[in-house]
MOPAC internal coordinates of N, CA, C and O (Angstrom, degrees):
PM7 1SCF
backbone

  N    0.0000 0     0.00 0     0.00 0    0    0    0
  C    1.4495 1     0.00 0     0.00 0    1    0    0
  C    1.5328 1   106.85 1     0.00 0    2    1    0
  O    1.2310 1   121.01 1   -46.57 1    3    2    1
  N    1.3129 1   115.68 1   133.43 1    3    2    1
  C    1.4157 1   121.97 1   175.31 1    5    3    2
  C    1.5170 1   108.05 1   -89.87 1    6    5    3
  O    1.2310 1   121.54 1   -49.46 1    7    6    5
  N    1.3643 1   114.65 1   130.54 1    7    6    5
  C    1.4472 1   121.98 1   179.53 1    9    7    6
  C    1.5244 1   109.25 1  -128.59 1   10    9    7
  O    1.2310 1   120.99 1   -11.42 1   11   10    9
  N    1.3284 1   115.70 1   168.58 1   11   10    9
  C    1.4345 1   123.22 1  -174.89 1   13   11   10
  C    1.5401 1   107.12 1  -132.72 1   14   13   11
  O    1.2310 1   121.51 1   -26.00 1   15   14   13
  N    1.3425 1   114.71 1   154.00 1   15   14   13
  C    1.4632 1   117.55 1   175.55 1   17   15   14
  C    1.5321 1   106.56 1  -149.99 1   18   17   15
  O    1.2310 1   120.64 1   -60.31 1   19   18   17
  N    1.3156 1   116.39 1   119.69 1   19   18   17
  C    1.4689 1   119.75 1   173.06 1   21   19   18
  C    1.5097 1   111.67 1   -75.58 1   22   21   19
  O    1.2310 1   119.45 1   -41.44 1   23   22   21
  N    1.3001 1   118.65 1   138.56 1   23   22   21
  C    1.4777 1   122.03 1  -175.33 1   25   23   22
  C    1.5451 1   107.71 1  -141.03 1   26   25   23
  O    1.2310 1   121.90 1   -17.49 1   27   26   25
  N    1.3278 1   113.98 1   162.51 1   27   26   25
  C    1.4576 1   121.91 1   171.82 1   29   27   26
  C    1.5095 1   109.06 1   -99.97 1   30   29   27
  O    1.2310 1   121.49 1    -1.02 1   31   30   29
  N    1.3331 1   114.76 1   178.98 1   31   30   29
  C    1.4594 1   120.17 1  -174.28 1   33   31   30
  C    1.5242 1   113.06 1   -63.71 1   34   33   31
  O    1.2310 1   119.37 1   140.28 1   35   34   33
  N    1.3113 1   118.81 1   -39.72 1   35   34   33
  C    1.4925 1   121.41 1  -179.36 1   37   35   34
  C    1.5219 1   109.67 1   -63.50 1   38   37   35
  O    1.2310 1   121.03 1   135.59 1   39   38   37
  N    1.3324 1   115.64 1   -44.41 1   39   38   37
  C    1.4966 1   117.33 1   179.03 1   41   39   38
  C    1.4650 1   110.61 1   -68.44 1   42   41   39
  O    1.2310 1   118.60 1   144.22 1   43   42   41
  N    1.3441 1   120.28 1   -35.78 1   43   42   41
  C    1.4448 1   123.10 1   177.60 1   45   43   42
  C    1.5314 1   111.16 1   -61.04 1   46   45   43
  O    1.2310 1   120.65 1   141.10 1   47   46   45
  N    1.3405 1   116.36 1   -38.90 1   47   46   45
  C    1.4760 1   117.98 1   179.64 1   49   47   46
  C    1.5153 1   110.86 1   -66.45 1   50   49   47
  O    1.2310 1   119.45 1   141.27 1   51   50   49
  N    1.3170 1   118.66 1   -38.73 1   51   50   49
  C    1.4644 1   121.61 1   177.24 1   53   51   50
  C    1.5301 1   111.10 1   -65.91 1   54   53   51
  O    1.2310 1   120.50 1   144.92 1   55   54   53
  N    1.2872 1   116.65 1   -35.08 1   55   54   53
  C    1.4890 1   119.53 1   175.48 1   57   55   54
  C    1.4990 1   109.90 1   -65.02 1   58   57   55
  O    1.2310 1   120.50 1   135.81 1   59   58   57
  N    1.2990 1   116.65 1   -44.19 1   59   58   57
  C    1.5030 1   122.83 1   178.53 1   61   59   58
  C    1.5133 1   110.10 1   -59.51 1   62   61   59
  O    1.2310 1   120.90 1   134.41 1   63   62   61
  N    1.3672 1   115.89 1   -45.59 1   63   62   61
  C    1.4888 1   121.91 1   177.49 1   65   63   62
  C    1.5200 1   111.16 1   -58.58 1   66   65   63
  O    1.2310 1   119.32 1   148.88 1   67   66   65
  N    1.3240 1   118.90 1   -31.12 1   67   66   65
  C    1.4665 1   119.77 1   179.58 1   69   67   66
  C    1.5099 1   113.42 1   -78.43 1   70   69   67
  O    1.2310 1   119.92 1   179.71 1   71   70   69
  N    1.3226 1   117.76 1    -0.29 1   71   70   69
  C    1.4375 1   120.78 1  -177.73 1   73   71   70
  C    1.5146 1   110.64 1    82.62 1   74   73   71
  O    1.2310 1   120.98 1  -156.40 1   75   74   73
  N    1.3751 1   115.73 1    23.60 1   75   74   73
  C    1.4747 1   122.59 1  -179.58 1   77   75   74
  C    1.5423 1   112.10 1    65.62 1   78   77   75
  O    1.2310 1   121.34 1  -144.44 1   79   78   77
  N    1.3681 1   115.04 1    35.56 1   79   78   77
  C    1.4645 1   117.69 1  -178.45 1   81   79   78
  C    1.5169 1   113.95 1  -123.89 1   82   81   79
  O    1.2310 1   119.64 1   169.77 1   83   82   81
  N    1.3375 1   118.30 1   -10.23 1   83   82   81
  C    1.4406 1   122.34 1  -174.92 1   85   83   82
  C    1.5359 1   113.11 1  -143.62 1   86   85   83
  O    1.2310 1   121.19 1   -35.83 1   87   86   85
  N    1.3073 1   115.33 1   144.17 1   87   86   85
  C    1.4438 1   121.33 1   167.99 1   89   87   86
  C    1.5196 1   107.45 1   -91.18 1   90   89   87
  O    1.2310 1   119.73 1   -31.78 1   91   90   89
  N    1.3128 1   118.11 1   148.22 1   91   90   89
  C    1.4977 1   118.93 1   178.80 1   93   91   90
  C    1.5126 1   111.25 1   -62.51 1   94   93   91
  O    1.2310 1   120.04 1   -29.63 1   95   94   93
  N    1.3122 1   117.53 1   150.37 1   95   94   93
  C    1.4605 1   121.51 1   176.27 1   97   95   94
  C    1.5416 1   109.07 1   -58.26 1   98   97   95
  O    1.2310 1   122.36 1   -26.98 1   99   98   97
  N    1.3068 1   113.09 1   153.02 1   99   98   97
  C    1.4964 1   119.51 1   177.35 1  101   99   98
  C    1.5110 1   108.71 1   -70.61 1  102  101   99
  O    1.2310 1   121.60 1   -27.23 1  103  102  101
  N    1.3260 1   114.54 1   152.77 1  103  102  101
  C    1.4410 1   121.36 1   176.18 1  105  103  102
  C    1.5150 1   107.27 1   -79.62 1  106  105  103
  O    1.2310 1   118.86 1   -17.09 1  107  106  105
  N    1.3495 1   119.77 1   162.91 1  107  106  105
  C    1.4415 1   122.52 1  -177.65 1  109  107  106
  C    1.5342 1   113.38 1   -54.10 1  110  109  107
  O    1.2310 1   121.43 1   143.95 1  111  110  109
  N    1.3274 1   114.87 1   -36.05 1  111  110  109
  C    1.5091 1   118.66 1  -179.10 1  113  111  110
  C    1.5140 1   113.03 1   -82.77 1  114  113  111
  O    1.2310 1   119.92 1  -175.09 1  115  114  113
  N    1.3668 1   117.76 1     4.91 1  115  114  113
  C    1.4349 1   125.23 1  -179.70 1  117  115  114
  C    1.5209 1   111.12 1  -118.04 1  118  117  115
  O    1.2310 1   119.66 1   -95.16 1  119  118  117
  N    1.3149 1   118.26 1    84.84 1  119  118  117
  C    1.4588 1   119.52 1  -172.43 1  121  119  118
  C    1.5157 1   115.13 1   -78.82 1  122  121  119
  O    1.2310 1   120.40 1   173.73 1  123  122  121
  N    1.3414 1   116.83 1    -6.27 1  123  122  121
  C    1.4720 1   120.94 1  -174.67 1  125  123  122
  C    1.5339 1   110.84 1  -130.43 1  126  125  123
  O    1.2310 1   120.20 1   -46.60 1  127  126  125
  N    1.2925 1   117.21 1   133.40 1  127  126  125
  C    1.4780 1   124.40 1   168.41 1  129  127  126
  C    1.5317 1   103.12 1   -95.33 1  130  129  127
  O    1.2310 1   119.86 1   -58.13 1  131  130  129
  N    1.3286 1   117.86 1   121.87 1  131  130  129
  C    1.4286 1   117.85 1  -174.95 1  133  131  130
  C    1.5545 1   113.22 1  -128.94 1  134  133  131
  O    1.2310 1   121.07 1   -88.11 1  135  134  133
  N    1.3292 1   115.56 1    91.89 1  135  134  133
  C    1.4616 1   119.25 1   172.47 1  137  135  134
  C    1.5436 1   108.66 1   -73.31 1  138  137  135
  O    1.2310 1   120.64 1   -27.38 1  139  138  137
  N    1.3285 1   116.38 1   152.62 1  139  138  137
  C    1.4344 1   120.32 1  -179.99 1  141  139  138
  C    1.5307 1   111.57 1  -109.60 1  142  141  139
  O    1.2310 1   120.65 1   -22.99 1  143  142  141
  N    1.3164 1   116.36 1   157.01 1  143  142  141
  C    1.4433 1   122.70 1  -173.87 1  145  143  142
  C    1.5198 1   115.64 1   -88.97 1  146  145  143
  O    1.2310 1   121.56 1   159.11 1  147  146  145
  N    1.3285 1   114.63 1   -20.89 1  147  146  145
  C    1.4730 1   118.63 1  -174.50 1  149  147  146
  C    1.5104 1   109.27 1  -117.48 1  150  149  147
  O    1.2310 1   120.82 1   -49.99 1  151  150  149
  N    1.3084 1   116.04 1   130.01 1  151  150  149
  C    1.4981 1   119.89 1   178.79 1  153  151  150
  C    1.5087 1   111.22 1   -61.11 1  154  153  151
  O    1.2310 1   119.48 1   140.94 1  155  154  153
  N    1.3237 1   118.60 1   -39.06 1  155  154  153
  C    1.4650 1   120.23 1   178.32 1  157  155  154
  C    1.5333 1   112.42 1   -58.86 1  158  157  155
  O    1.2310 1   120.40 1   139.90 1  159  158  157
  N    1.2907 1   116.85 1   -40.10 1  159  158  157
  C    1.4769 1   121.72 1   177.05 1  161  159  158
  C    1.5111 1   110.40 1   -61.85 1  162  161  159
  O    1.2310 1   120.67 1   134.80 1  163  162  161
  N    1.3326 1   116.33 1   -45.20 1  163  162  161
  C    1.4750 1   121.66 1   178.78 1  165  163  162
  C    1.5064 1   109.26 1   -61.61 1  166  165  163
  O    1.2310 1   119.60 1   138.93 1  167  166  165
  N    1.3155 1   118.36 1   -41.07 1  167  166  165
  C    1.4736 1   122.75 1   178.04 1  169  167  166
  C    1.5349 1   111.13 1   -63.12 1  170  169  167
  O    1.2310 1   120.78 1   139.61 1  171  170  169
  N    1.3101 1   116.11 1   -40.39 1  171  170  169
  C    1.4830 1   118.28 1   178.54 1  173  171  170
  C    1.5182 1   109.85 1   -60.57 1  174  173  171
  O    1.2310 1   119.94 1   135.83 1  175  174  173
  N    1.3218 1   117.72 1   -44.17 1  175  174  173
  C    1.4952 1   119.85 1  -177.47 1  177  175  174
  C    1.5096 1   109.53 1   -67.59 1  178  177  175
  O    1.2310 1   120.02 1   133.56 1  179  178  177
  N    1.3126 1   117.58 1   -46.44 1  179  178  177
  C    1.4626 1   121.08 1  -179.08 1  181  179  178
  C    1.5643 1   112.34 1   -58.97 1  182  181  179
  O    1.2310 1   122.17 1   137.39 1  183  182  181
  N    1.3199 1   113.46 1   -42.61 1  183  182  181
  C    1.4646 1   120.51 1  -177.53 1  185  183  182
  C    1.5251 1   111.46 1   -75.64 1  186  185  183
  O    1.2310 1   120.31 1   132.12 1  187  186  185
  N    1.3734 1   117.00 1   -47.88 1  187  186  185
  C    1.4602 1   120.53 1  -169.95 1  189  187  186
  C    1.5244 1   113.80 1   -92.14 1  190  189  187
  O    1.2310 1   119.79 1   164.95 1  191  190  189
  N    1.3203 1   118.01 1   -15.05 1  191  190  189
  C    1.4664 1   120.68 1   178.57 1  193  191  190
  C    1.5413 1   109.99 1  -116.39 1  194  193  191
  O    1.2310 1   120.32 1   114.43 1  195  194  193
  N    1.3448 1   116.99 1   -65.57 1  195  194  193
  C    1.4701 1   119.89 1  -174.66 1  197  195  194
  C    1.5385 1   112.01 1   -56.20 1  198  197  195
  O    1.2310 1   121.24 1   129.76 1  199  198  197
  N    1.3205 1   115.23 1   -50.24 1  199  198  197
  C    1.4934 1   118.56 1  -174.56 1  201  199  198
  C    1.5116 1   111.99 1   -72.04 1  202  201  199
  O    1.2310 1   120.25 1   157.95 1  203  202  201
  N    1.3210 1   117.13 1   -22.05 1  203  202  201
  C    1.4243 1   120.74 1  -179.01 1  205  203  202
  C    1.5297 1   113.36 1   -89.11 1  206  205  203
  O    1.2310 1   120.63 1   142.88 1  207  206  205
  N    1.3164 1   116.40 1   -37.12 1  207  206  205
  C    1.5031 1   119.30 1  -168.65 1  209  207  206
  C    1.5496 1   115.55 1  -110.13 1  210  209  207
  O    1.2310 1   119.56 1   165.83 1  211  210  209
  N    1.3268 1   118.45 1   -14.17 1  211  210  209
  C    1.4482 1   119.41 1   176.48 1  213  211  210
  C    1.5274 1   109.52 1   -78.95 1  214  213  211
  O    1.2310 1   121.03 1   -30.11 1  215  214  213
  N    1.3431 1   115.64 1   149.89 1  215  214  213
  C    1.4587 1   120.45 1  -173.81 1  217  215  214
  C    1.5295 1   114.55 1   -53.46 1  218  217  215
  O    1.2310 1   120.36 1   143.59 1  219  218  217
  N    1.3441 1   116.91 1   -36.41 1  219  218  217
  C    1.4736 1   120.39 1  -178.15 1  221  219  218
  C    1.5215 1   112.94 1   -92.60 1  222  221  219
  O    1.2310 1   120.10 1   178.93 1  223  222  221
  N    1.3178 1   117.42 1    -1.07 1  223  222  221
  C    1.4454 1   125.06 1   175.59 1  225  223  222
  C    1.5236 1   112.06 1    57.64 1  226  225  223
  O    1.2310 1   121.93 1  -134.31 1  227  226  225
  N    1.3283 1   113.90 1    45.69 1  227  226  225
  C    1.4636 1   121.24 1   178.09 1  229  227  226
  C    1.5232 1   109.75 1  -130.18 1  230  229  227
  O    1.2310 1   121.31 1   -37.14 1  231  230  229
  N    1.3156 1   115.10 1   142.86 1  231  230  229
  C    1.4573 1   120.92 1   176.57 1  233  231  230
  C    1.5055 1   109.94 1  -140.00 1  234  233  231
  O    1.2310 1   120.08 1   -33.65 1  235  234  233
  N    1.2927 1   117.46 1   146.35 1  235  234  233
  C    1.4568 1   124.22 1  -174.33 1  237  235  234
  C    1.5185 1   109.82 1  -129.89 1  238  237  235
  O    1.2310 1   121.27 1   -30.33 1  239  238  237
  N    1.3067 1   115.18 1   149.67 1  239  238  237
  C    1.4935 1   121.62 1   173.38 1  241  239  238
  C    1.5035 1   106.60 1  -111.13 1  242  241  239
  O    1.2310 1   121.15 1   -55.61 1  243  242  241
  N    1.2990 1   115.40 1   124.39 1  243  242  241
  C    1.4705 1   120.26 1   175.25 1  245  243  242
  C    1.5378 1   110.07 1  -109.42 1  246  245  243
  O    1.2310 1   121.67 1   -26.74 1  247  246  245
  N    1.3209 1   114.41 1   153.26 1  247  246  245
  C    1.4295 1   121.66 1   178.62 1  249  247  246
  C    1.5149 1   109.48 1  -130.48 1  250  249  247
  O    1.2310 1   121.96 1   -39.41 1  251  250  249
  N    1.3202 1   113.85 1   140.59 1  251  250  249
  C    1.4949 1   118.56 1   178.67 1  253  251  250
  C    1.5157 1   108.64 1  -152.83 1  254  253  251
  O    1.2310 1   121.20 1   -16.39 1  255  254  253
  N    1.3269 1   115.30 1   163.61 1  255  254  253
  C    1.4486 1   119.40 1  -178.34 1  257  255  254
  C    1.5387 1   108.07 1  -122.38 1  258  257  255
  O    1.2310 1   122.19 1   -37.41 1  259  258  257
  N    1.3334 1   113.42 1   142.59 1  259  258  257
  C    1.4920 1   122.04 1   179.53 1  261  259  258
  C    1.5065 1   107.28 1  -124.51 1  262  261  259
  O    1.2310 1   120.50 1   -37.20 1  263  262  261
  N    1.3480 1   116.66 1   142.80 1  263  262  261
  C    1.4563 1   121.43 1   179.12 1  265  263  262
  C    1.5159 1   109.64 1   -53.70 1  266  265  263
  O    1.2310 1   120.66 1   -53.73 1  267  266  265
  N    1.3521 1   116.35 1   126.27 1  267  266  265
  C    1.4263 1   122.34 1  -178.87 1  269  267  266
  C    1.5371 1   114.09 1   -52.59 1  270  269  267
  O    1.2310 1   121.37 1   133.81 1  271  270  269
  N    1.2901 1   114.98 1   -46.19 1  271  270  269
  C    1.4801 1   119.42 1  -176.20 1  273  271  270
  C    1.5282 1   109.45 1   -60.14 1  274  273  271
  O    1.2310 1   119.28 1   136.38 1  275  274  273
  N    1.3114 1   118.97 1   -43.62 1  275  274  273
  C    1.4517 1   122.73 1  -178.24 1  277  275  274
  C    1.5179 1   111.94 1   -69.19 1  278  277  275
  O    1.2310 1   119.77 1   134.61 1  279  278  277
  N    1.3060 1   118.05 1   -45.39 1  279  278  277
  C    1.4639 1   122.34 1  -173.44 1  281  279  278
  C    1.5306 1   112.23 1   -67.25 1  282  281  279
  O    1.2310 1   119.90 1   161.93 1  283  282  281
  N    1.2871 1   117.80 1   -18.07 1  283  282  281
  C    1.5092 1   120.32 1  -179.76 1  285  283  282
  C    1.4896 1   113.21 1   -65.97 1  286  285  283
  O    1.2310 1   119.86 1   165.30 1  287  286  285
  N    1.3066 1   117.88 1   -14.70 1  287  286  285
  C    1.4886 1   118.47 1   179.32 1  289  287  286
  C    1.5236 1   112.91 1   -74.72 1  290  289  287
  O    1.2310 1   120.54 1   168.78 1  291  290  289
  N    1.3351 1   116.58 1   -11.22 1  291  290  289
  C    1.4608 1   119.12 1  -178.17 1  293  291  290
  C    1.5379 1   109.37 1  -104.75 1  294  293  291
  O    1.2310 1   122.87 1   -42.21 1  295  294  293
  N    1.3501 1   112.10 1   137.79 1  295  294  293
  C    1.4527 1   120.25 1  -179.46 1  297  295  294
  C    1.5287 1   110.67 1   -80.82 1  298  297  295
  O    1.2310 1   120.92 1   -39.13 1  299  298  297
  N    1.3591 1   115.85 1   140.87 1  299  298  297
  C    1.4524 1   120.61 1   175.76 1  301  299  298
  C    1.5351 1   108.92 1   -83.53 1  302  301  299
  O    1.2310 1   121.61 1   -46.23 1  303  302  301
  N    1.3105 1   114.53 1   133.77 1  303  302  301
  C    1.4583 1   120.91 1  -179.38 1  305  303  302
  C    1.5141 1   108.66 1  -115.49 1  306  305  303
  O    1.2310 1   119.92 1   -51.57 1  307  306  305
  N    1.3193 1   117.76 1   128.43 1  307  306  305
  C    1.4701 1   122.88 1   173.18 1  309  307  306
  C    1.5398 1   107.66 1   -95.09 1  310  309  307
  O    1.2310 1   120.14 1   -57.48 1  311  310  309
  N    1.3317 1   117.33 1   122.52 1  311  310  309
  C    1.4258 1   120.65 1  -170.49 1  313  311  310
  C    1.5514 1   112.28 1  -117.24 1  314  313  311
  O    1.2310 1   121.15 1  -155.38 1  315  314  313
  N    1.2633 1   115.40 1    24.62 1  315  314  313
  C    1.4793 1   121.32 1   178.57 1  317  315  314
  C    1.5310 1   107.19 1   171.33 1  318  317  315
  O    1.2310 1   120.79 1    57.64 1  319  318  317
  N    1.3302 1   116.10 1  -122.36 1  319  318  317
  C    1.4699 1   119.93 1   176.27 1  321  319  318
  C    1.5254 1   110.10 1   -69.68 1  322  321  319
  O    1.2310 1   120.48 1   -11.79 1  323  322  321
  N    1.3211 1   116.69 1   168.21 1  323  322  321
  C    1.4743 1   120.62 1  -178.90 1  325  323  322
  C    1.4937 1   112.78 1   -54.72 1  326  325  323
  O    1.2310 1   120.79 1   149.93 1  327  326  325
  N    1.3265 1   116.10 1   -30.07 1  327  326  325
  C    1.4768 1   122.35 1   178.12 1  329  327  326
  C    1.5089 1   114.48 1   -67.90 1  330  329  327
  O    1.2310 1   120.31 1   158.17 1  331  330  329
  N    1.3074 1   117.02 1   -21.83 1  331  330  329
  C    1.4858 1   121.71 1  -173.48 1  333  331  330
  C    1.5060 1   113.67 1   -91.53 1  334  333  331
  O    1.2310 1   121.86 1  -111.88 1  335  334  333
  N    1.3449 1   114.05 1    68.12 1  335  334  333
  C    1.4563 1   121.57 1  -178.22 1  337  335  334
  C    1.4968 1   111.46 1  -107.15 1  338  337  335
  O    1.2310 1   120.49 1   -45.65 1  339  338  337
  N    1.3574 1   116.67 1   134.35 1  339  338  337
  C    1.4120 1   124.71 1  -174.92 1  341  339  338
  C    1.5510 1   109.77 1  -132.91 1  342  341  339
  O    1.2310 1   122.10 1   -21.51 1  343  342  341
  N    1.3148 1   113.58 1   158.49 1  343  342  341
  C    1.4806 1   119.34 1   163.18 1  345  343  342
  C    1.4814 1   106.19 1  -104.00 1  346  345  343
  O    1.2310 1   119.53 1   -39.46 1  347  346  345
  N    1.3118 1   118.49 1   140.54 1  347  346  345
  C    1.4513 1   122.36 1   177.14 1  349  347  346
  C    1.5243 1   107.54 1  -107.85 1  350  349  347
  O    1.2310 1   121.56 1   -73.88 1  351  350  349
  N    1.3454 1   114.62 1   106.12 1  351  350  349
  C    1.4590 1   120.61 1   179.48 1  353  351  350
  C    1.5448 1   108.37 1  -101.92 1  354  353  351
  O    1.2310 1   119.03 1   -64.57 1  355  354  353
  N    1.3310 1   119.45 1   115.43 1  355  354  353
  C    1.4532 1   118.51 1   178.65 1  357  355  354
  C    1.5189 1   110.58 1   -55.54 1  358  357  355
  O    1.2310 1   119.95 1   -40.99 1  359  358  357
  N    1.2951 1   117.71 1   139.01 1  359  358  357
  C    1.4579 1   122.68 1  -175.02 1  361  359  358
  C    1.5398 1   112.14 1   -51.70 1  362  361  359
  O    1.2310 1   120.22 1   143.24 1  363  362  361
  N    1.2990 1   117.18 1   -36.76 1  363  362  361
  C    1.4701 1   121.35 1  -178.67 1  365  363  362
  C    1.5134 1   111.06 1   -70.45 1  366  365  363
  O    1.2310 1   118.65 1   166.93 1  367  366  365
  N    1.3263 1   120.18 1   -13.07 1  367  366  365
  C    1.4561 1   123.60 1   178.22 1  369  367  366
  C    1.5167 1   112.17 1  -104.59 1  370  369  367
  O    1.2310 1   120.00 1  -178.89 1  371  370  369
  N    1.3098 1   117.61 1     1.11 1  371  370  369
  C    1.4822 1   120.59 1  -175.52 1  373  371  370
  C    1.5161 1   110.81 1   -62.31 1  374  373  371
  O    1.2310 1   118.61 1   135.72 1  375  374  373
  N    1.2942 1   120.26 1   -44.28 1  375  374  373
  C    1.4799 1   123.04 1  -177.41 1  377  375  374
  C    1.5119 1   109.44 1   -60.07 1  378  377  375
  O    1.2310 1   120.69 1   131.56 1  379  378  377
  N    1.3486 1   116.28 1   -48.44 1  379  378  377
  C    1.4528 1   117.97 1  -178.15 1  381  379  378
  C    1.5698 1   109.69 1   -65.75 1  382  381  379
  O    1.2310 1   120.35 1   141.59 1  383  382  381
  N    1.2953 1   116.93 1   -38.41 1  383  382  381
  C    1.4485 1   121.22 1   176.63 1  385  383  382
  C    1.5098 1   110.25 1   -55.52 1  386  385  383
  O    1.2310 1   120.16 1   135.92 1  387  386  385
  N    1.3252 1   117.31 1   -44.08 1  387  386  385
  C    1.5051 1   123.27 1  -178.98 1  389  387  386
  C    1.5067 1   111.91 1   -67.51 1  390  389  387
  O    1.2310 1   119.54 1   152.71 1  391  390  389
  N    1.2916 1   118.49 1   -27.29 1  391  390  389
  C    1.4567 1   121.56 1   178.62 1  393  391  390
  C    1.5366 1   110.62 1   -66.50 1  394  393  391
  O    1.2310 1   120.01 1   168.86 1  395  394  393
  N    1.3437 1   117.58 1   -11.14 1  395  394  393
  C    1.4382 1   121.77 1  -178.79 1  397  395  394
  C    1.5202 1   111.74 1  -108.09 1  398  397  395
  O    1.2310 1   120.17 1  -163.84 1  399  398  397
  N    1.3242 1   117.28 1    16.16 1  399  398  397
  C    1.4478 1   120.98 1   172.98 1  401  399  398
  C    1.5160 1   107.81 1   -71.05 1  402  401  399
  O    1.2310 1   121.11 1   -33.19 1  403  402  401
  N    1.3201 1   115.49 1   146.81 1  403  402  401
  C    1.4585 1   119.47 1   174.71 1  405  403  402
  C    1.5528 1   104.66 1  -119.13 1  406  405  403
  O    1.2310 1   120.87 1   -68.25 1  407  406  405
  N    1.3157 1   115.95 1   111.75 1  407  406  405
  C    1.4733 1   120.05 1  -177.35 1  409  407  406
  C    1.5565 1   109.00 1    91.37 1  410  409  407
  O    1.2310 1   122.21 1     9.75 1  411  410  409
  N    1.2997 1   113.38 1  -170.25 1  411  410  409
  C    1.4466 1   122.09 1  -173.76 1  413  411  410
  C    1.5126 1   110.52 1  -102.70 1  414  413  411
  O    1.2310 1   121.60 1   -19.48 1  415  414  413
  N    1.3237 1   114.53 1   160.52 1  415  414  413
  C    1.4780 1   122.46 1   171.84 1  417  415  414
  C    1.5408 1   108.33 1   -72.24 1  418  417  415
  O    1.2310 1   120.27 1   -44.21 1  419  418  417
  N    1.2883 1   117.09 1   135.79 1  419  418  417
  C    1.4930 1   122.31 1   179.21 1  421  419  418
  C    1.5083 1   110.71 1  -121.77 1  422  421  419
  O    1.2310 1   121.46 1   -33.14 1  423  422  421
  N    1.3081 1   114.81 1   146.86 1  423  422  421
  C    1.4934 1   120.80 1   172.33 1  425  423  422
  C    1.5255 1   106.32 1   -91.78 1  426  425  423
  O    1.2310 1   121.33 1   -58.31 1  427  426  425
  N    1.3474 1   115.07 1   121.69 1  427  426  425
  C    1.4564 1   120.13 1  -179.49 1  429  427  426
  C    1.5229 1   113.98 1  -115.93 1  430  429  427
  O    1.2310 1   120.58 1   179.81 1  431  430  429
  N    1.3413 1   116.50 1    -0.19 1  431  430  429
  C    1.4860 1   119.12 1   178.06 1  433  431  430
  C    1.5191 1   108.66 1  -163.42 1  434  433  431
  O    1.2310 1   121.53 1   -26.53 1  435  434  433
  N    1.3507 1   114.67 1   153.47 1  435  434  433
  C    1.4426 1   121.48 1   179.14 1  437  435  434
  C    1.5227 1   107.02 1  -145.85 1  438  437  435
  O    1.2310 1   120.54 1   -44.89 1  439  438  437
  N    1.3273 1   116.57 1   135.11 1  439  438  437
  C    1.4479 1   122.91 1   179.93 1  441  439  438
  C    1.5139 1   110.13 1  -129.68 1  442  441  439
  O    1.2310 1   120.65 1   -27.64 1  443  442  441
  N    1.3022 1   116.37 1   152.36 1  443  442  441
  C    1.4603 1   120.63 1   179.65 1  445  443  442
  C    1.4898 1   111.64 1  -136.86 1  446  445  443
  O    1.2310 1   119.35 1   -35.75 1  447  446  445
  N    1.3287 1   118.84 1   144.25 1  447  446  445
  C    1.4413 1   124.56 1   170.10 1  449  447  446
  C    1.4945 1   118.32 1    67.56 1  450  449  447
  O    1.2310 1   119.14 1  -176.93 1  451  450  449
  N    1.3109 1   119.24 1     3.07 1  451  450  449
  C    1.4259 1   120.79 1   178.96 1  453  451  450
  C    1.5608 1   110.63 1    70.74 1  454  453  451
  O    1.2310 1   120.63 1  -162.72 1  455  454  453
  N    1.3281 1   116.40 1    17.28 1  455  454  453
  C    1.4764 1   121.15 1  -177.24 1  457  455  454
  C    1.5167 1   111.28 1   -76.43 1  458  457  455
  O    1.2310 1   119.77 1   164.03 1  459  458  457
  N    1.3163 1   118.05 1   -15.97 1  459  458  457
  C    1.4158 1   119.33 1  -174.61 1  461  459  458
  C    1.4782 1   114.67 1    89.14 1  462  461  459
  O    1.2310 1   120.39 1   170.53 1  463  462  461
  N    1.3344 1   116.86 1    -9.47 1  463  462  461
  C    1.4430 1   120.41 1  -177.29 1  465  463  462
  C    1.5194 1   109.48 1   -98.40 1  466  465  463
  O    1.2310 1   120.49 1   -44.81 1  467  466  465
  N    1.3245 1   116.67 1   135.19 1  467  466  465
  C    1.4853 1   119.41 1   173.77 1  469  467  466
  C    1.5066 1   111.92 1   -65.34 1  470  469  467
  O    1.2310 1   120.60 1   -26.72 1  471  470  469
  N    1.3070 1   116.46 1   153.28 1  471  470  469
  C    1.4891 1   120.92 1   176.80 1  473  471  470
  C    1.5032 1   108.22 1   -79.28 1  474  473  471
  O    1.2310 1   120.10 1   180.00 1  475  474  473

């Protein structure tokens, strides 16, 4: 299954340091790792949240693939419109989840300044 995750610059740097194979662990106040199912939803978050509210006003869309058989254990949650679908991975399961990635994490979009325009 192909999934997407919007990230900011600091998180992107940690992904790069991992060799494009891991997302950084969640912070204590972040109990869920939530990749999204739709690229457009990830773009909305990167553009409307990350690029607007992070200090450097940049947001990125990453794409990765997880083994279909493994990812089926997680329920899809719709958190708004039909487009807003996410998987909720408990933070304590994130490392195991990432062991089932096939290939590397890729950057497929970049936004700046909350302008709505891709870089």
